[in-house]
PyMOL CGO cylinders between C-alpha atoms (Angstrom):
from pymol import cmd
from pymol.cgo import CYLINDER

trace = [
    CYLINDER, 103.51, -52.43, -24.15, 106.31, -50.71, -25.96, 0.3, 1, 1, 1, 1, 1, 1,
    CYLINDER, 106.31, -50.71, -25.96, 109.60, -50.12, -24.27, 0.3, 1, 1, 1, 1, 1, 1,
    CYLINDER, 109.60, -50.12, -24.27, 110.95, -46.59, -24.09, 0.3, 1, 1, 1, 1, 1, 1,
    CYLINDER, 110.95, -46.59, -24.09, 113.54, -47.56, -26.70, 0.3, 1, 1, 1, 1, 1, 1,
    CYLINDER, 113.54, -47.56, -26.70, 110.82, -48.79, -29.09, 0.3, 1, 1, 1, 1, 1, 1,
    CYLINDER, 110.82, -48.79, -29.09, 108.85, -45.58, -28.58, 0.3, 1, 1, 1, 1, 1, 1,
    CYLINDER, 108.85, -45.58, -28.58, 111.91, -43.49, -29.35, 0.3, 1, 1, 1, 1, 1, 1,
    CYLINDER, 111.91, -43.49, -29.35, 112.47, -45.57, -32.48, 0.3, 1, 1, 1, 1, 1, 1,
    CYLINDER, 112.47, -45.57, -32.48, 108.89, -44.91, -33.61, 0.3, 1, 1, 1, 1, 1, 1,
    CYLINDER, 108.89, -44.91, -33.61, 109.29, -41.20, -32.95, 0.3, 1, 1, 1, 1, 1, 1,
    CYLINDER, 109.29, -41.20, -32.95, 112.49, -41.15, -35.02, 0.3, 1, 1, 1, 1, 1, 1,
    CYLINDER, 112.49, -41.15, -35.02, 110.71, -42.97, -37.84, 0.3, 1, 1, 1, 1, 1, 1,
    CYLINDER, 110.71, -42.97, -37.84, 107.85, -40.49, -37.72, 0.3, 1, 1, 1, 1, 1, 1,
    CYLINDER, 107.85, -40.49, -37.72, 110.24, -37.54, -38.01, 0.3, 1, 1, 1, 1, 1, 1,
    CYLINDER, 110.24, -37.54, -38.01, 112.75, -39.03, -40.46, 0.3, 1, 1, 1, 1, 1, 1,
    CYLINDER, 112.75, -39.03, -40.46, 111.97, -37.57, -43.89, 0.3, 1, 1, 1, 1, 1, 1,
    CYLINDER, 111.97, -37.57, -43.89, 113.99, -40.22, -45.74, 0.3, 1, 1, 1, 1, 1, 1,
    CYLINDER, 113.99, -40.22, -45.74, 112.14, -43.07, -44.07, 0.3, 1, 1, 1, 1, 1, 1,
    CYLINDER, 112.14, -43.07, -44.07, 108.76, -41.38, -44.40, 0.3, 1, 1, 1, 1, 1, 1,
    CYLINDER, 108.76, -41.38, -44.40, 109.41, -41.01, -48.11, 0.3, 1, 1, 1, 1, 1, 1,
    CYLINDER, 109.41, -41.01, -48.11, 109.85, -44.78, -48.40, 0.3, 1, 1, 1, 1, 1, 1,
    CYLINDER, 109.85, -44.78, -48.40, 106.74, -45.59, -46.36, 0.3, 1, 1, 1, 1, 1, 1,
    CYLINDER, 106.74, -45.59, -46.36, 103.28, -45.42, -47.78, 0.3, 1, 1, 1, 1, 1, 1,
    CYLINDER, 103.28, -45.42, -47.78, 100.53, -43.34, -46.20, 0.3, 1, 1, 1, 1, 1, 1,
    CYLINDER, 100.53, -43.34, -46.20, 99.05, -46.29, -44.28, 0.3, 1, 1, 1, 1, 1, 1,
    CYLINDER, 99.05, -46.29, -44.28, 102.39, -47.12, -42.69, 0.3, 1, 1, 1, 1, 1, 1,
    CYLINDER, 102.39, -47.12, -42.69, 102.90, -43.50, -41.63, 0.3, 1, 1, 1, 1, 1, 1,
    CYLINDER, 102.90, -43.50, -41.63, 99.41, -43.39, -40.14, 0.3, 1, 1, 1, 1, 1, 1,
    CYLINDER, 99.41, -43.39, -40.14, 100.07, -46.65, -38.29, 0.3, 1, 1, 1, 1, 1, 1,
    CYLINDER, 100.07, -46.65, -38.29, 103.27, -45.29, -36.75, 0.3, 1, 1, 1, 1, 1, 1,
    CYLINDER, 103.27, -45.29, -36.75, 101.45, -42.14, -35.68, 0.3, 1, 1, 1, 1, 1, 1,
    CYLINDER, 101.45, -42.14, -35.68, 98.57, -44.15, -34.17, 0.3, 1, 1, 1, 1, 1, 1,
    CYLINDER, 98.57, -44.15, -34.17, 101.00, -46.41, -32.31, 0.3, 1, 1, 1, 1, 1, 1,
    CYLINDER, 101.00, -46.41, -32.31, 102.68, -43.43, -30.71, 0.3, 1, 1, 1, 1, 1, 1,
    CYLINDER, 102.68, -43.43, -30.71, 99.36, -41.80, -29.75, 0.3, 1, 1, 1, 1, 1, 1,
    CYLINDER, 99.36, -41.80, -29.75, 97.98, -45.07, -28.36, 0.3, 1, 1, 1, 1, 1, 1,
    CYLINDER, 97.98, -45.07, -28.36, 101.12, -45.68, -26.36, 0.3, 1, 1, 1, 1, 1, 1,
    CYLINDER, 101.12, -45.68, -26.36, 101.04, -42.19, -24.89, 0.3, 1, 1, 1, 1, 1, 1,
    CYLINDER, 101.04, -42.19, -24.89, 97.35, -42.60, -23.98, 0.3, 1, 1, 1, 1, 1, 1,
    CYLINDER, 97.35, -42.60, -23.98, 98.02, -45.92, -22.26, 0.3, 1, 1, 1, 1, 1, 1,
    CYLINDER, 98.02, -45.92, -22.26, 100.94, -44.41, -20.34, 0.3, 1, 1, 1, 1, 1, 1,
    CYLINDER, 100.94, -44.41, -20.34, 98.76, -41.47, -19.25, 0.3, 1, 1, 1, 1, 1, 1,
    CYLINDER, 98.76, -41.47, -19.25, 96.01, -43.82, -18.09, 0.3, 1, 1, 1, 1, 1, 1,
    CYLINDER, 96.01, -43.82, -18.09, 98.45, -46.00, -16.17, 0.3, 1, 1, 1, 1, 1, 1,
    CYLINDER, 98.45, -46.00, -16.17, 99.93, -42.94, -14.48, 0.3, 1, 1, 1, 1, 1, 1,
    CYLINDER, 99.93, -42.94, -14.48, 96.44, -41.78, -13.49, 0.3, 1, 1, 1, 1, 1, 1,
    CYLINDER, 96.44, -41.78, -13.49, 95.67, -45.19, -12.02, 0.3, 1, 1, 1, 1, 1, 1,
    CYLINDER, 95.67, -45.19, -12.02, 98.88, -45.16, -10.00, 0.3, 1, 1, 1, 1, 1, 1,
    CYLINDER, 98.88, -45.16, -10.00, 98.13, -41.68, -8.66, 0.3, 1, 1, 1, 1, 1, 1,
    CYLINDER, 98.13, -41.68, -8.66, 94.63, -42.78, -7.60, 0.3, 1, 1, 1, 1, 1, 1,
    CYLINDER, 94.63, -42.78, -7.60, 96.01, -45.70, -5.58, 0.3, 1, 1, 1, 1, 1, 1,
]
cmd.load_cgo(trace, "trace")
């Protein structure tokens, strides 16, 4: 799993216009998918912990 620092780095990349300009569409989509997947996993883990 990603650390909080890695997630923040991905979010900065996603919002940084200069970096996004240098990335191709696939790379931007990958970053976006990574962030969404990570958030989904975190949400699922939190739900599991609550159910215990």
